[in-house]
C-alpha positions as CSV (number, residue, x, y, z in Angstrom):
1,X,-4.2,-14.9,-10.2
2,X,-6.3,-13.6,-12.8
3,X,-4.8,-13.6,-16.8
4,X,-5.4,-9.2,-16.9
5,X,-3.4,-9.0,-13.4
6,X,-0.5,-11.2,-14.9
7,X,-0.8,-10.1,-18.7
8,X,0.2,-6.7,-17.2
9,X,2.7,-7.7,-15.4
10,X,4.0,-9.6,-18.1
11,X,3.7,-6.7,-20.3
12,X,5.4,-4.5,-17.7
13,X,8.9,-6.3,-17.6
14,X,8.7,-7.6,-20.5
15,X,8.7,-11.7,-19.0
16,X,8.8,-13.8,-21.6
17,X,8.8,-16.8,-19.4
18,X,5.3,-16.6,-19.0
19,X,4.9,-17.6,-23.6
20,X,7.1,-20.3,-22.4
21,X,6.9,-24.1,-22.3
22,X,7.7,-24.1,-18.6
23,X,4.8,-21.8,-17.8
24,X,2.3,-23.8,-19.7
25,X,2.4,-27.4,-19.7
26,X,0.9,-29.0,-22.3
27,X,0.1,-32.3,-20.8
28,X,-2.3,-30.7,-17.9
29,X,-3.5,-27.8,-20.0
30,X,-2.6,-25.6,-16.9
31,X,-0.9,-22.2,-17.0
32,X,1.4,-20.8,-14.0
33,X,2.2,-17.7,-12.9
34,X,5.4,-16.0,-13.3
35,X,7.2,-16.5,-9.5
36,X,8.1,-12.9,-9.4
37,X,4.6,-11.4,-10.9
38,X,3.6,-13.0,-6.7
39,X,6.2,-11.0,-5.5
40,X,5.7,-7.8,-7.3
41,X,1.6,-7.8,-6.8
42,X,2.2,-8.5,-3.1
43,X,4.5,-5.6,-2.3
44,X,2.0,-3.7,-4.3
45,X,-0.3,-4.6,-2.2
46,X,1.6,-3.3,0.6
47,X,2.2,-0.4,-0.8
48,X,-1.5,0.4,-1.5
49,X,-2.5,-0.8,2.1
50,X,0.1,1.1,3.7
51,X,-0.5,4.5,1.3
52,X,3.0,5.1,0.7
53,X,3.3,8.2,-1.2
54,X,5.3,8.5,-4.6
55,X,8.7,9.1,-4.4
56,X,9.2,6.0,-2.5
57,X,12.0,3.8,-3.2
58,X,11.9,-0.1,-3.6
59,X,15.6,-0.7,-1.9
60,X,16.1,-4.5,-1.9
61,X,14.1,-7.7,-1.8
62,X,14.8,-11.1,0.0
63,X,12.3,-14.0,-1.3
64,X,11.4,-17.6,-1.2
65,X,9.6,-19.2,-3.8
66,X,7.7,-22.8,-1.5
67,X,5.4,-23.5,-4.6
68,X,4.2,-22.6,-8.0
69,X,0.7,-20.8,-8.5
70,X,-1.7,-21.6,-11.2
71,X,-3.2,-19.1,-13.0
72,X,-7.0,-18.3,-11.7
73,X,-5.5,-19.3,-7.7
74,X,-6.3,-17.3,-4.9
75,X,-3.9,-15.6,-3.0
76,X,-3.9,-14.0,0.5
77,X,-1.0,-12.0,1.3
78,X,-0.2,-10.8,5.0
79,X,2.2,-8.5,5.6
80,X,3.8,-7.7,9.0
81,X,6.1,-4.6,10.1
82,X,9.6,-6.1,10.8
83,X,11.6,-2.4,11.3
84,X,10.7,1.5,11.1
85,X,13.2,3.9,11.4
86,X,14.7,6.8,10.3
87,X,18.1,7.7,8.8
88,X,19.2,11.0,6.6
89,X,15.4,12.1,5.8
90,X,14.1,8.9,5.1
91,X,11.7,6.4,6.8
92,X,13.3,3.2,6.5
93,X,10.8,0.6,6.7
94,X,11.5,-3.5,6.3
95,X,8.2,-5.4,5.5
96,X,7.7,-8.8,6.0
97,X,5.8,-11.1,3.5
98,X,4.0,-14.3,3.8
99,X,1.7,-15.3,0.8
100,X,-0.5,-18.4,0.9
101,X,-2.7,-20.1,-1.8
102,X,-6.5,-20.6,-1.6
103,X,-5.7,-23.7,0.7
104,X,-4.2,-22.1,3.4
105,X,-0.3,-23.2,1.9
106,X,2.7,-21.3,1.5
107,X,4.1,-20.5,-1.7
108,X,6.0,-17.4,-1.2
109,X,8.2,-15.9,1.7
110,X,10.6,-13.2,2.4
111,X,11.0,-9.4,3.3
112,X,11.1,-6.2,1.5
113,X,13.1,-2.8,2.1
114,X,11.2,0.4,1.0
115,X,12.6,4.0,1.9
116,X,9.9,6.7,2.3
117,X,10.5,10.5,2.0
118,X,10.0,11.6,5.7
């Protein structure tokens, strides 16, 4: 995760924690990425890769964060389509997410539910 991507996320959502002492540890000079930035960028990748059209609703998500992510860390998000159904003119997709760091350790798991116009 590079500073430009994280800064765009922070600006978009008004996340003031990015400038807090918790995210910028003086003792190590390391800066950490807000956990929800990891989630948002993972879901964005799924939407882009699946070429999901405009008018899509993000209905919900269940996430588990297993490790912190230092700024500059390489992340790999693997997404699996867990459910694909049509209800009332909407296609409901449930996507399972698994995000790993550059060492292959899982930093986030979860699922996201998306409604796409059918």
